[in-house]
N, C-alpha and C positions, 0 to 999 in steps of 0.2 A: 595179506600177510597177517599172521597171528603171532602175538607176542604176549608174554606174561607181564603186561604193561602197567597194571594199576598199583603194584607195590614197588615203586621205583620207575614204573611206567614203560621203559623201553631199554632193554639191554642191547638193542640193535641200532636204534634210530639215529645216532649222531653222525658218525662218519665211517666210511670204509676206505680202504686204500685203493686209490685209482692207479691202475697199472697202464703202462704205455707200450705200444708195439704189439704186433701179433704175427705169428707165422701162419700163413694161409696154406692149408693143405686140402686139396680137393679130394673128396672120397670118390672111390670108383664104384659106380652103381649105387642103387638104393641101400643095399646092405652095408656098403663101405667096410670098415674094419669089422672083424668078428665081435661078438658081444664081449668076449674077454679083452679085446684090444681097446674098447671104449674106456675101460677103467685104467688104461695105461697111457692115455694122451698126456703129452707134456704140458706144463703151464702155458696158457695162451695159444696152444696149438688148436687150429680150427679143423673140424671134420664136418662134412655135409654130404647129403645125397647128391647125385649127379643132376637132379632136376631142380636144384635151388642154387641161387647165386647170392653172394654177399656183395652188394653193390656200393655200400657206403657205411662208414662208421664216423660218428661225430663224438669225440671223447668228452668226458667231463671237463668243464672249464669255467672260468669266471667266478662269480660270487657263489655259485652252487657246487663248485668243485669240491670233492671229498664228502659231500652229503649223499646219503642213499637216494638213488633215483627210483621213482615209483611208477604211477599209472600214466595213461595217455588219453587225450581227447583230440578231436580234429575239427577244424572249421576251414572250409575253402582250401587254400593252398598252404595251410599252416598245421603243424602238429604241436600240441601243447603237452609238455611233460612235467609232471609233478615231481617233487623231491622233498626230503625232510628239511631243505633249506629254502625252498620257494619254487618258482616255476621257470621253465625254459620254453621259449617259443622258437620253432624252426620253420624256415621257408622250405616247403617240399614241392614247389611247383615243378621242379626237375628233381625227382627223387634221387637220381644218381649224383646230384650236386647239392644235396641237402645242406643247409647252412643255418647256424644259430643267428637269429635276428634280434632277440632281446631276452632279458632275464628280469626276474622280480625276486628280490631277496626278502623272505619273510619266514623265518624258521618256525617249525612246529610239525612233528610227525603226524600222519605220514604223507600229507600233501596231495592226496588223490584229487585230480581235477575233473570237472565237466565244463562244457561250454554251452551257453545259451544258443537257441536255434538261429538267432540273428547275428551271432558272433561278437556281441558287444561285451559279454560278461563271462568271467571264469569263476567257478565256485570251487573252493579248496577246503578239504577236510583237515581238521586239526584234532588229533587224538593224543595230545600230550599236554599235561597241565602247564599253563603259562602264568606269569605274574599279571598279565592283562592281555587284551586282544590286539595290541599294537605289534608292528613288525620289529620293534625294539625291545619287546618283552624278553624275559629270561625264563628258564625252566623253573617250575614250581612243584608243588606236591598236590596230588588229588585230595589229600586230607585238609588242605587249606580251603576254607569256605569262600575265600575271595579269588581263588584261582579261576582262570578262564580256559575253556576249550570249546570247540564247536565248528562253525562254518565261517570262512572268510569269503568276501566278494570283491573281485578285482575287475575293474573296467579296462578292457583291451581295445577300445575303439581306436585309439592310437597304438597300433601294434608294437611300436618301438618304445613306447613309454607307458607301460601298464600303471594303473592308479588304483590304490586301495580305497574302496568306497563304502564298505559296510561289513558288519559281522553279526553273527547270531550265536549266543551261547546255547548249548544243548546238553541234556542229561548224559553223563558219561562221555562227553565229547562227540567226535564224529570220526569213527574209524574209516568208514566208507560212506558214500552217499550216492543216490540215484536221482537223476533229473527226470521228472515226469511232466510232460507238456500239458497245457490246458487248451481246450478247444477255442477259447477266446483269443489266444495269442497275446494276452495282456499280462499274464502271470505265468510262472513256472513253479512247480512244487519240487522240493528236495526231500526224498525219503532218507533220513539220517539213521544209519546203522551204527550201533555202539554196544559195548559190553564191558564186563569186568566190574560189577558192582561190589561194594563192601560196606559194612556198617560204619567203618571209619571215614568213608568218603561222603561228605555232606551233599555233593552234587551228583552222586552216583549211588543211590540207595538200592539195595536188593528189594524185591526180586528182579526188577528191571526187565519185564517181559514185553517191552514196548519198543516202538521206534518213535522218532520225532519227525513231524511233518512241518517243513518250513515253507511258507508262501513268500515268493519274491515278486513284487511288482516290477516289471521290466523297465518301466519309465522312471522308477524311483527306488532303486535297489536298497538304498539306505533304510527303507521302511520294512525290510524283510523281517519276518517274525515267525516263531513257532505258533501254529494254529491248532495242532492236535498231537496227542500222544497215544495212538491206538494200542491197546493191549492185545497182542497177537496170541497170547497163551493164557487166557483167563483161568483155566483150570490147571495151570502149571505145565511147563514144557518137559521135554526129555531131560534126563540127567545131563547136566552140563550146559543146558540152554538157559541163557540169561540175556536175551536180546538177539539180534541178528548180526552176521558178519557182512553180508552183501545181499542186495536185491536186484534182480533184473526185471524190467517191465517190458511188455510187448503191447504198446499202446493201441495198435490196430485191433487187437483182440481183447482189450480191457483186462489183461492178464498179467500177473507177476509171479515170479518164482523167487523164493527167499531161501538163502542158505543160512540157517540159524543155529550154528554151533552143534547142537545135538540132534538136529533134524532138518529136513527140507520141507518147505511149505509151498502151496499154490494159493494165490490170492486173487480176488476180484478187485480191480481198480477202476471200475466204470465211473465211480466218483473219486477222483484222485485225492480229495480231502478226507475221504472216509473209506479206506480199503478194509476188506475183511478176509479172513482165512477160509478157503474152501476145503482144503484137506492137508494133511501132514503125512510124512513118511519117515521111517527110521531104517538104518542099515547097520548090522552088527560089525561090518568091516570098516565103517566110517568113524574116524576119530574126531574130525572137525569139519562140519559142512561149511564150505568156504565161498563158493560162487555158483552161478547157474547160467546156462545158455540154452535158448529155445532153438528148435529147427524152424525153417522158414514158414512151414505151415502151422506152427505152434501146436503140433500134435505129439511132440516129444520134447524132453528137456534133459540136459546133461548137467549133473551136479558134480562138483569137485570136492575131494577130501584133502585138506591141508594137514596131513599127518606130520607131527613134529613142529607145526607152526611156521614152516618155511625155513627153519634153521637147522634141520637135521638131514642126514644122508639116508634117504629112504628108497632110492632107486637102485636097489641091489638084490641079490639073490635071497638074502636073509629075510627081507621084508616081503618079497614076493609080488605078484602081479595084481593082487586084489586090495591092497591097502596103499593109501597115498595116491589113489587113482581117481579116474572119473567113473561115475555110475550113470548109465543111460536108462531113462524111464519113459514109458509111454504114458500119455495123458488120456485116460479112458473115461468115457461118459460125456455128459453135457451139463452145462450150467453149474449149479451148486452140488450136483451129484458126481462131479468128476473125482477120479482117484489117480494115483500114480502107481504104475506097475513096472517093476524092475525087469530089464532085459539083459544087460551085461556090464562088465567093467572094461575100461581101456586104461592101459599104462604104457609109457614108452618102453620099448623092448631092449633098450640099451643100458646096461649096468654102468653106474657111475662110481667114482672113487669115494673112499670113506671120508675124505675131507670136503666133498662137494655136497652142499645143501641142494636137495633135489626132491620135488614133490609137485603134484598138479597145482597150477596156478591160473592166472587170467588169460582168457582167449576169446575168440569170436568166430562166428560162422563165416565161411567163405561163400559168396553168392553164386555158386555154380548152378547151372541151369537144371541139371538132373542130379538128384541125390543129396546127401548130407556130408559136407566136409568142413572141418574146423581146424583153425590154427590155434596153438596154445603154448604159453610159456611154462617152463619146468625149472625155473631158476638155473642152477649150473647143469641141469640136464638139457638146457638149450631150448630151442624152438621146435615144436613138432607139428606136422600137418597130418591129420588122420581122417580116414573115410569111415563113417559109421552109417552109410546107407543101409547096410545090413546090420541092424542094431544088435544082433546076436554075435556078430563077428567083425568088430571094428579093427582096422588095420592102419598102421602108420605108412604114409606114402611119400613123405619128405621130412627132412630134419636139418638142423644147423646147431652145432654146439662147439664150445671151447673146452680146452682142458682146464684143470683146476687153477684157482688163484694161488699165487705165490708171493708172500706167505699165505697160508690157508686163511680163508675168511668167508664171510657171507657175500654171495654175489650171484650173477647169472640174470636170466631174463625174468623180469617181474611181470611184464605184460607183453603179449604179442598179438597184434590186431591187423586184419586186412583192411586197407583203405585205398580205394581207387587204383587197384591193380598191383599194389605192393604190400609187403608185410613190414610193419614197423615194430621193432622190439626195444622196449625200454630196459636197458641193462643196469642193474643196481650199481655196478662199479665202472662199467665201460662206456656209459653214455647212451647213445641211440644207434641202433643198427637198422639198416634198410636191406631187405631181402626181396628177391624176385624168384617166384616159383613158376616153372614151365610145365606144359603138358596140355593135351587136348581137353582134359576135363576142366581146365581153368579158362578156356577161351571165352565162354559166356560171362564168367566173373570179371574178366578184364574189361568188358564193355559197360559194366555197372559203374555209374558215377554218382557220388553223394556230395552234397554241399556241406554237410557236417556229420559228425559221428561221435556219440558217446556209447561205449560198448554196453553199458548197463541200461541203455534206452534203446532196445533192439528194434530196428525197422523191419518191415517186410520188403524184401528185394523183388523187383520186377524187371525183367529184361526189356 
């Protein structure tokens, strides 16, 4: 999620209206309503392809009710959902009976979480100036030299009683972060992405062409600290580049793809504490390089363009199919001679209403046995499953969406990820949705079982 956040920090982050109740309307066939009808759905009306089922919704509730709900991480039988108010932890052992088991109240946008491989720690991004690092802090100004923002560390060993155990301040805060494992198993690294520098901000000075690397000793997380601030653009980046928005690592290939505002990058992360840029790419149709997803063979990468920063209605005829979309690139060459070569764009084929914020956002690969299929959030454009096995002709093969919020506001699916046979969608205003997609192409994927999953730490799936 992109916001003009450093001069006032977030026009979005505090609270959204949580609506209750939904009229479930099953679409007939994949096409469902015509393109014209999608922008006529009633508020809360649900439309979906006939190969996807809405099996559960857990609405916003408790201490985090009313706060924007953000990203997801998974460990064992639990889904961990971030929010601008703190975290929610759900028991998903039986996905159709998903239930909230605990919450942790600790305000500070945007609350994106990751979980350590052993399931003991949750790391939480804070990209909103606070008076201090405590959960009792209040909003502050980035112009205040004593303001705090960065990473929070939460112990979830007792899943029903999360405990705050550490924090690390980082330059420009932490808009998102990526967990990078270490071969020793004794530490993890967090690649902290942040942006929005200004001369008036003492803790976020321009040009800010770097990321922060935090090292976390797993047996003593309170000793976590920034160990490096590699400059990714020593010669200056593209216009609009001042840091990165998001980074996805593929540890098995020692590779990372960074979505860095004005451009996309490919990085070598063979030394997690000392990554370096292999190549960069730009695209005239991209307004804001937001996130990245590799194919399972790491020979291709999908970048997303968050045109309008997540707050605009861009899924319409006026904007068209090549802006606010995904761009599919081949990774060509070997080693440090690799380059990124464009193949095509993908955007949902369903026009949305002018009150519905809709643009490409967070998603993950589905571990099908043959081909490349991805599930992705599109805010109020809903959840889309698309096949890009033919990278020149990607096609949507399943979808789920709601009609607009009433009253109009910012909402929809922030993240949609595949985990152990189901799709989990973190909805900004509606809580957590659980979806099941059916079809022969998903048979192999349903057999894949993971013990944990952070979408920006991409594993290689094996049947």
